[in-house]
Structures are given as C-alpha cells and as structure tokens.
N, C-alpha and C positions, 0 to 999 in steps of 0.2 A: 589535304587532308584526305586521306582514303577510307572509305567505310562501307559497309554493308548496307541492303537497303533497310533494315530498322534502325542504324547508326547505334547498334549496340557493340560492334566490333569495328575498331577503325584505330590508323596510325597516322600518326603526327608527324610532320616533317618539317623542321625551321634549323634557323641557325644554332639552337641551341641542341640539337640532335634530333633523336629519332623517339618516340614514346608509342607504345603500343597498348591498347585500352582493351579490354573485354569485359563488358559489363552484365555479362550471362544472360541470360533468359528472364531475369526478373524474382525468379524464385530464390530463398534464402542461401546463401551460401554460392551461388553460381557465379558471384564476380570475381574474376581473376585479380590477381595484384597486378600493377602497374609494371611494364618493363622498360626500361628505359637505357639508351644509350647515346652518353654524351660525354665529353671531354676524355675519349678513350676508354670510360667505364660503362660496363653493363650491369644493371642494378635489376632487381626482381625476380631475380630467379629462384625458382620452387626447390631446388635440391640444395637445401641447407643443412641437411643432417647428414653424418657420415656414416654409412653401414658397409661396413667391409665385406659381411655376407651376401649382399644384395646390392650390386652396383650396375650401372648401365654402361656399356663399353662404349668407349668413342665420344663420351660426356664430359665437359670440360667441369672440373671442381670448383666451387664457389670458396671465397674466403672463410665462410662459416666452417665449410666441410676442413678446410685446411687447419683453421684453427684447433678443432677438434682433436683432429692427428696430431698436432703440435702439443697440445695439453696431455695427452695420452703418452708421447714419448718422454715429455717433463715428468710426469708423475712416477714414471717408471723409473726414470734416473735417480730421482729423489728416493724413491723407495729401494733402490740396489744396495747392497751393503758389500764392505769389502773389510773384513775383519784380518786385522795383522798383528804378531808379537811386537810389543813395543819396549822401550826401556823402563826398568824399575821406577817408579816415582811419577809416572805418567799421569797426569789428570786432564778433564775435559779443557783445561784452560792453557796447560802448558806440558811440552815434551820432558818426558824423565830424562835423567842422565845417569842412573846407578846401574849397577849390575846386580842379577840377580844371588842370593846366596841360600845354602840350603841351611834350615833349622837346625837345633840340635837334636830333634826327633826325626831327622831324617824327611823334612816336608819342604817342597819349594813351591811357592804358589807365582805364576805367572800372570802378567797381563795382555790381554788382547784388546785393541781398540778399532772400532771403525772408521776407516778414513773418510769416508763420507759422510758419517754423522759423529763427531769427535765426542758427543756428551755419551757415546754409547760405548761403555767399558765392560768387560767381564774379566772375571780371575778363573784362573784353571790353577788348581791343586794336585801336586805330583807327591805321592807317597813313597816312602822306603829308598829314599836316594842315598847314598852313600856319597860322604865329602871326601874329596880329594887328599885333604889331608889326615882324615881317619884312615885312609888306603894307604899312605905312604907312612903313617907309623904303624900300621900293622905289618906293613912289610921290612921296615926296620926293626923292630921291637919282637916282632913274631906274633901270633894268635892262637887262641885255643879253640879245639872244635870238640865240643861235647861239655858236660856239666856233671860234677861230682856231688855226691849226696844223695838221699831219697828218692827225691822228684828229678833226678839228674838222669843224663841221656849218656849212651856209650858213643866216643867219638870215633870216627872212622876217615882215615884219609885215603884215598885209592886214585891212582895213575894209570891209565890201561893204555897200551900201543896199540896201532893198527892192526897188528898180528895176533894181539889176543895175549900177549905178555903184559904183565902188572907188578906194580910196587903196592904193596898195602901196609898202612899202619894203623893196627886195631887197638884202641883205647881199652877194650873190655878186658883183655888179658896182657895188654904190654907187647903183643907179639910184632914183628915185622916180617911178611911174608913178599919174597921175588918169585913171580909164577912165570914160567916160560910160557911159549907159545902155546894157546889152545889149554892155559890151565897147568900145563905138563912142567916138568923139569925144574922144581922150585927149590929155594932157599928159604928155610925158617929160622927166624930168631925169637927166641922166647924172651918174656920178661923176668923180674926177679922173683925170688923164691922157689927154684926148681925150672928157672928158664935155660934152655938148651939151643945149640945152634945146629941147625939139622941140615943136609945137603942131600937132594934126592936126584936120582938118576932119572932115565929115559921112561916117561910113562909114570912117574910119581914115586919109582921103587927106589929102595935104598940102595945108593951107588951106580956106578954106571953099570947100565942094562941090568939092574937088579942086584948088583956084586959091589963089593967094595964100597959100604956104606959109612958116613964118618958121622959120628954124633958127638958134640962136647956139651956136657951138661954143667949147669951152674950151682948156686947155691941150693942146700937141702937134696941136690941129687948126686950121682956118683962122677967126679971129676975125672976127668981122662979121655982117651979115645976109645972107641969100639969099631973096629972093623972086620968084616967078614968077605974069607976070600976063598 
C-alpha cells in the first residue's frame, strides 16, 4: 500500500490489480470515486458524459461516452426518411403490383412510401392529366376548338414559323389566312356567305408589288376574277 501521511489518499497494489482511493479532506462531497485497474479494465473514471463542444484533447473516451454517441447515431438513422414512388396498391404490409391510371376527370393519385418506415405512406394528386387513349382518339377523329352558342367562344388555330410566316384558321368568320414572313405577302380564304380567296402581293398590297391582284368571291358576292394591270 502506498499512502500519504493522513492515509486519505492511497494506492493498493495486489494480484487483483491496482486500486486508487481518495477519501478527500473529510468535507461532504470531497470523496472521489475509486479508480481500479484490473483484468485489463480501467474503471472509476469521471469522464462519463459526452459533450462534443467541450472535450479534453488526448484523453481517452469511456464506454459511457461511446454509448451516448452510438445512441445518437442510431436515433438519427431511425428518424431519417427516404420517400420513394411505389406501385399502386402498396400498403404498409405489402408491396403493390398495379400501374397507375388516369381517372375520367383527368386526375391521377400517386403513392410514395418511406422505405425506412413502411407504415408511412402519402398520396400525391396530379390533376388535368390527359389520358393516352383520349389523345389518340382526338388525333384520329379530330377535335374542336371553341364553343358555339351564347356563352361560346371563338376558336382559333395558329401555326407560326420561325421566320414569322403563319397559318391561321379563325372560327369567328371561317377565314383561313396564310401570312408570309413578318406578316406580309398573305393569302386569305373567307368562309360562307360572301367568302372569297384573296392573294396579296409584297407588303400586303393586292398583286405583285401592288399590281395584278386576284380576288375570287363566293356566295352573295360577285363571281369571277378581278385583275388590275
């Protein structure tokens, strides 16, 4: 045994290991935990709480501190989410096998699932989705732009080229217009009851360079050709 004069601080060495005692100065709280080194283990250390913002460089960590770190890592892993799109019909107990379909009102509802917590499922709704079958039918049978009647709207289909040329079908008066680059040099075909075909020359004037215009009028108009030379 190795001790001080008052035998308040002493070290015991025997075949079981080494024990360090500190009984303090007799005042309450002055006694220190016993530190023991036996069978390759060191116990009684005071650094049992892990504080990552207040560390002592070079000091070994205790199992208590390592457990706190491990518990924190485990808790973060359990809290992490990983939502992914899954097959239709998926539940918390079984994976789905169905494909998603668009409803009659153009709505599709998708399901996403947290792969880390399979009981966590959420639905995402997307509206105004066109069904392929409807698009195919429209391309095959044709489609209508605009609506007739008191509350209707005038339909219009316009295709514009990169250089400014355009083809316009106007539902308001039934006219079809072919405009050249920058809106010039057009051809117009009007509809029923007075419709006509007009070919404009350069800069929008009748005929080439303002000359030689050609107009063919239909019903309720004057049939024939009109040319100015």
